[in-house]
C-alpha positions as CSV (number, residue, x, y, z in Angstrom):
1,M,-3.8,-10.1,24.3
2,A,-5.0,-13.4,22.9
3,R,-8.6,-12.2,22.9
4,F,-7.7,-8.9,21.3
5,L,-5.8,-10.7,18.5
6,L,-8.6,-13.2,18.0
7,R,-11.2,-10.3,17.6
8,R,-8.9,-8.6,15.0
9,L,-8.4,-11.8,13.1
10,L,-12.1,-12.6,12.9
11,L,-12.8,-9.0,11.8
12,A,-10.1,-9.4,9.1
13,L,-11.7,-12.6,7.8
14,V,-15.1,-11.1,7.6
15,T,-13.7,-8.1,5.8
16,L,-11.9,-10.4,3.3
17,W,-15.1,-12.3,2.7
18,L,-17.1,-9.0,2.0
19,L,-14.3,-7.8,-0.2
20,S,-14.4,-11.0,-2.2
21,M,-18.1,-10.5,-3.0
22,I,-17.6,-6.9,-4.0
23,V,-14.6,-7.7,-6.1
24,F,-16.3,-10.6,-7.9
25,L,-19.4,-8.6,-8.7
26,A,-17.4,-5.5,-9.7
27,A,-15.2,-7.5,-12.1
28,H,-18.1,-9.1,-13.8
29,V,-19.9,-5.8,-14.6
30,L,-16.9,-4.5,-16.6
31,P,-18.0,-4.0,-20.2
32,G,-16.8,-6.4,-22.9
33,D,-16.7,-10.1,-23.7
34,V,-14.0,-12.4,-22.5
35,G,-14.1,-14.7,-25.5
36,R,-14.2,-11.7,-27.9
37,R,-11.3,-10.1,-26.1
38,I,-9.1,-13.2,-26.4
39,L,-10.0,-14.2,-30.0
40,G,-10.2,-10.7,-31.4
41,P,-12.9,-8.4,-32.8
42,F,-13.3,-10.4,-36.1
43,A,-13.6,-13.9,-34.5
44,N,-16.6,-16.1,-35.4
45,P,-19.5,-15.6,-32.9
46,A,-19.8,-19.4,-32.6
47,A,-16.1,-19.7,-31.7
48,V,-16.5,-16.9,-29.1
49,T,-19.5,-18.6,-27.5
50,A,-17.6,-21.9,-27.4
51,L,-14.6,-20.3,-25.8
52,N,-16.8,-18.5,-23.2
53,H,-18.4,-21.9,-22.4
54,Q,-15.0,-23.6,-22.1
55,L,-13.7,-20.9,-19.7
56,G,-16.9,-21.1,-17.7
57,V,-17.7,-17.4,-17.9
58,D,-21.2,-18.1,-19.2
59,R,-22.3,-19.8,-16.0
60,P,-24.5,-18.1,-13.5
61,L,-22.6,-15.6,-11.3
62,V,-23.5,-17.4,-8.1
63,V,-22.0,-20.7,-9.4
64,Q,-18.9,-18.9,-10.6
65,Y,-18.5,-17.1,-7.3
66,V,-18.9,-20.3,-5.2
67,S,-16.4,-22.1,-7.5
68,W,-13.9,-19.3,-7.3
69,L,-14.2,-18.8,-3.6
70,G,-13.7,-22.5,-2.9
71,G,-10.5,-22.4,-4.9
72,A,-9.3,-19.1,-3.3
73,V,-9.7,-20.6,0.2
74,H,-7.1,-23.2,-0.8
75,L,-5.0,-20.5,-2.5
76,D,-5.9,-21.8,-5.9
77,F,-7.1,-18.8,-8.0
78,G,-7.4,-20.8,-11.2
79,D,-5.8,-20.0,-14.6
80,S,-5.5,-16.6,-16.2
81,L,-8.0,-16.2,-19.0
82,A,-5.6,-14.0,-21.0
83,Y,-2.4,-16.0,-20.6
84,Q,-3.7,-19.5,-19.9
85,R,-1.3,-19.8,-17.0
86,P,-1.9,-20.4,-13.2
87,V,-2.7,-17.0,-11.6
88,S,-0.6,-17.8,-8.6
89,G,2.5,-18.2,-10.8
90,M,1.9,-14.7,-12.1
91,L,0.8,-13.2,-8.8
92,V,3.7,-14.2,-6.5
93,P,6.5,-12.5,-8.5
94,A,4.4,-9.4,-9.1
95,L,3.6,-9.2,-5.4
96,V,7.3,-9.6,-4.4
97,N,8.3,-6.8,-6.8
98,S,5.6,-4.5,-5.4
99,L,6.6,-5.3,-1.8
100,K,10.2,-4.4,-2.6
101,L,9.2,-1.1,-4.0
102,G,6.8,-0.4,-1.2
103,A,9.4,-1.4,1.4
104,V,11.9,1.0,0.0
105,A,9.4,3.8,0.0
106,F,8.4,3.1,3.6
107,L,12.0,2.8,4.8
108,I,12.6,6.3,3.5
109,V,9.4,8.0,4.4
110,V,8.6,6.7,7.8
111,P,11.8,7.9,9.6
112,L,11.8,11.1,7.5
113,G,8.2,11.9,8.2
114,I,8.4,11.2,12.0
115,L,11.7,13.2,12.2
116,G,10.1,16.1,10.2
117,G,7.1,16.1,12.6
118,I,9.2,16.0,15.7
119,I,11.4,18.9,14.5
120,A,8.4,20.9,13.5
121,A,6.7,20.4,16.9
122,L,9.9,21.2,18.8
123,N,10.1,24.5,16.8
124,R,6.4,25.3,16.8
125,G,5.7,28.6,15.3
126,R,9.3,29.2,14.2
127,F,10.9,29.2,10.8
128,L,11.7,25.4,10.7
129,D,8.0,24.6,11.6
130,R,6.8,26.8,8.8
131,L,9.3,25.5,6.3
132,I,8.4,21.8,7.0
133,S,4.7,22.7,6.9
134,V,5.1,24.3,3.5
135,A,7.2,21.4,2.2
136,R,4.7,18.7,3.4
137,L,1.7,20.6,2.0
138,S,3.4,21.1,-1.4
139,A,4.4,17.5,-1.6
140,T,1.0,16.2,-0.7
141,V,-1.0,18.1,-3.3
142,V,1.2,17.0,-6.3
143,P,-0.1,13.8,-7.9
144,V,2.4,10.9,-8.1
145,F,2.3,10.8,-11.9
146,V,3.3,14.5,-12.1
147,S,6.1,14.2,-9.5
148,G,7.2,10.9,-11.1
149,I,7.7,12.4,-14.5
150,V,9.5,15.5,-13.1
151,L,11.8,13.3,-11.0
152,I,12.6,11.2,-14.1
153,I,13.5,14.3,-16.1
154,V,15.5,15.9,-13.3
155,L,17.3,13.0,-11.6
156,G,17.3,10.4,-14.3
157,V,17.7,12.3,-17.6
158,T,19.3,15.6,-16.7
159,L,21.5,14.8,-13.8
160,R,21.7,11.0,-14.5
161,L,21.9,10.3,-10.8
162,L,19.5,7.4,-10.8
163,P,18.3,4.8,-13.4
164,I,15.1,5.9,-15.1
165,T,13.6,2.4,-15.0
166,A,12.6,0.4,-11.9
167,Q,13.5,-3.0,-13.4
168,A,17.0,-4.0,-12.4
169,P,19.0,-6.4,-14.7
170,T,18.5,-10.1,-14.1
171,K,20.5,-11.6,-11.2
172,S,21.6,-8.1,-9.9
173,D,23.0,-7.9,-6.4
174,P,20.8,-6.3,-3.7
175,L,22.5,-2.9,-3.8
176,T,22.0,-2.7,-7.6
177,Q,18.3,-3.6,-7.2
178,L,18.0,-0.9,-4.5
179,S,19.5,1.8,-6.7
180,Y,16.9,1.0,-9.4
181,L,14.0,1.3,-6.8
182,I,15.0,4.6,-5.3
183,L,13.7,6.9,-8.1
184,P,10.3,5.1,-8.4
185,S,9.8,5.3,-4.6
186,L,10.4,9.0,-4.4
187,P,7.0,10.1,-5.7
188,L,5.4,7.9,-3.0
189,V,7.7,9.3,-0.4
190,L,6.7,12.9,-1.3
191,V,3.0,12.2,-0.9
192,L,3.2,10.1,2.2
193,F,5.7,12.5,4.0
194,G,3.0,15.1,4.3
195,Y,0.5,12.9,6.1
196,I,3.0,11.2,8.4
197,A,4.8,14.5,9.3
198,R,1.5,16.2,10.1
199,I,0.2,13.5,12.4
200,A,3.6,13.2,14.1
201,R,3.7,16.9,14.7
202,A,0.2,17.0,16.1
203,G,1.0,14.0,18.4
204,M,4.2,15.6,19.6
205,I,2.4,18.9,20.4
206,D,-0.3,17.1,22.4
207,A,2.3,15.1,24.3
208,L,4.4,18.1,25.1
209,E,1.4,19.9,26.5
210,A,0.2,16.9,28.6
211,D,0.3,16.8,32.4
212,Y,2.8,13.9,32.6
213,T,5.3,16.0,30.5
214,R,4.9,19.0,32.8
215,T,5.4,16.7,35.8
216,A,8.6,15.2,34.3
217,V,9.9,18.7,33.7
218,L,9.1,19.9,37.3
219,K,10.9,16.8,38.6
220,G,14.0,18.3,37.0
221,L,14.6,15.6,34.4
222,P,16.8,16.5,31.5
223,G,15.0,17.7,28.3
224,R,16.4,14.7,26.3
225,T,15.1,12.2,28.9
226,V,11.6,13.9,28.9
227,I,11.4,13.7,25.1
228,F,12.6,10.2,24.6
229,R,11.1,8.5,27.7
230,H,7.8,10.3,28.1
231,V,6.9,12.3,25.0
232,L,7.8,10.1,22.0
233,R,6.1,7.0,23.3
234,N,2.7,8.7,23.5
235,A,3.3,11.0,20.5
236,L,3.9,8.1,18.1
237,L,0.6,6.3,18.9
238,P,-1.5,8.1,16.3
239,T,1.5,8.0,13.8
240,I,1.5,4.2,13.9
241,A,-2.2,4.1,12.9
242,V,-1.6,6.6,10.0
243,V,1.4,4.6,8.7
244,A,-0.8,1.5,8.6
245,T,-3.7,3.3,6.8
246,Q,-1.3,4.8,4.3
247,T,-0.6,1.2,3.2
248,G,-3.8,1.3,1.2
249,Y,-2.8,4.5,-0.5
250,L,0.7,3.1,-1.2
251,I,-0.8,0.1,-3.0
252,G,-3.0,2.4,-5.1
253,G,-0.1,4.7,-5.9
254,L,1.9,1.7,-7.0
255,V,-0.5,1.2,-9.9
256,V,0.5,4.6,-11.3
257,I,4.2,4.3,-10.5
258,E,4.6,0.8,-11.9
259,F,2.9,2.0,-15.1
260,I,5.2,5.0,-15.5
261,F,8.3,3.1,-14.7
262,N,7.2,-0.1,-16.6
263,Y,7.7,-2.1,-13.4
264,Q,6.3,-5.6,-13.3
265,G,4.5,-5.4,-10.0
266,I,1.0,-6.1,-8.7
267,G,-0.2,-2.7,-9.9
268,Q,0.9,-3.3,-13.4
269,L,-0.7,-6.8,-13.3
270,L,-4.0,-5.4,-12.1
271,Y,-4.1,-2.8,-14.8
272,T,-3.4,-5.4,-17.5
273,A,-6.0,-7.8,-16.1
274,A,-8.7,-5.1,-16.0
275,R,-8.0,-4.1,-19.6
276,Q,-8.2,-7.7,-20.8
277,K,-11.2,-8.7,-18.6
278,D,-9.0,-11.4,-17.0
279,F,-11.4,-12.1,-14.1
280,P,-9.3,-14.6,-12.1
281,T,-6.2,-12.5,-12.2
282,L,-8.0,-9.3,-11.4
283,E,-10.0,-10.8,-8.5
284,A,-6.9,-12.6,-7.1
285,G,-4.8,-9.5,-7.3
286,I,-7.3,-7.3,-5.5
287,M,-7.8,-9.9,-2.8
288,V,-4.1,-10.1,-2.2
289,V,-3.9,-6.3,-2.0
290,G,-6.7,-6.3,0.5
291,A,-5.0,-9.0,2.5
292,V,-1.7,-7.0,2.6
293,Y,-3.6,-4.0,3.8
294,L,-5.4,-6.0,6.5
295,V,-2.1,-7.6,7.7
296,A,-0.5,-4.1,7.9
297,T,-3.5,-2.9,9.9
298,L,-3.3,-5.9,12.2
299,F,0.3,-5.2,12.9
300,A,-0.5,-1.6,13.6
301,D,-3.2,-2.6,16.1
302,L,-0.8,-4.9,17.8
303,A,1.9,-2.3,18.1
304,Y,-0.7,0.3,19.2
305,S,-1.9,-2.1,21.9
306,L,1.6,-2.8,23.1
307,L,2.3,0.9,23.5
308,N,-1.1,1.6,25.0
309,P,-2.4,-1.3,27.1
310,R,-5.8,0.4,27.5
311,I,-6.6,-0.4,23.9
312,R,-6.3,-4.2,24.3
313,H,-8.2,-4.1,27.7
314,G,-11.0,-2.1,26.3
315,V,-10.4,0.9,28.6
316,T,-11.2,4.3,27.3
């Protein structure tokens, strides 16, 4: 197990390093001028040049990258070019807000998706299976910005069941904060439900048709024992991997959701930084998103290997 985790950690570090180069180069090819963006379109060219020199954005890219990477290793991402504040001081609250929203979405969709897949598999070819299949396909194809607006109109404005904003009042208790996050999480739930339910259904069907399931049935074990002791453990293996990979989509979907609901999370921060050519904030934000995705994938690999020892021992 230690060797398995070490390999995954080394792979994660290499991936982060490659991501840092891609992010740095991509951020610096965005059109526009940092100094001009800060001082305005009518600023004196000499003042713009002086500000660019002061900020260090006129240095060679290699020098800028080495300087930035050295700070990032020590979790020092420098100061925001747009706000003249430490990036870490802006990044941490935004990340916490996004993690809250993502956690609410996952706590709703993971049990719901797995349960939907199990019910569909146990009723394969019947009405419930077709109903769940139609529901998950319909939910998957609707973009989050469309479902988000529809849910705001229906649940927030017309029925007034949930707050239409995601930002709870200052110093709200946890239950109040949760009530403000339910509506923004629902568009993400609708999209992710389709993927998770589909994989859970396929995994259940494969497990139900496996030899070990037939053997357990022939031994006379009760149906509930067969399902919970033999089928679910193997059926959920691919579902775990899908849940981890959907973390990347979840982060991407947060950008749209946070913009619609005016929620001060990592997605909103990245959008603002890209518009203002705020390189340190943009680069640090994307690196943090990448790190969150890699951590989620690492935990998925760990859970997968615990359920299936052949993975960590390299047995196929």
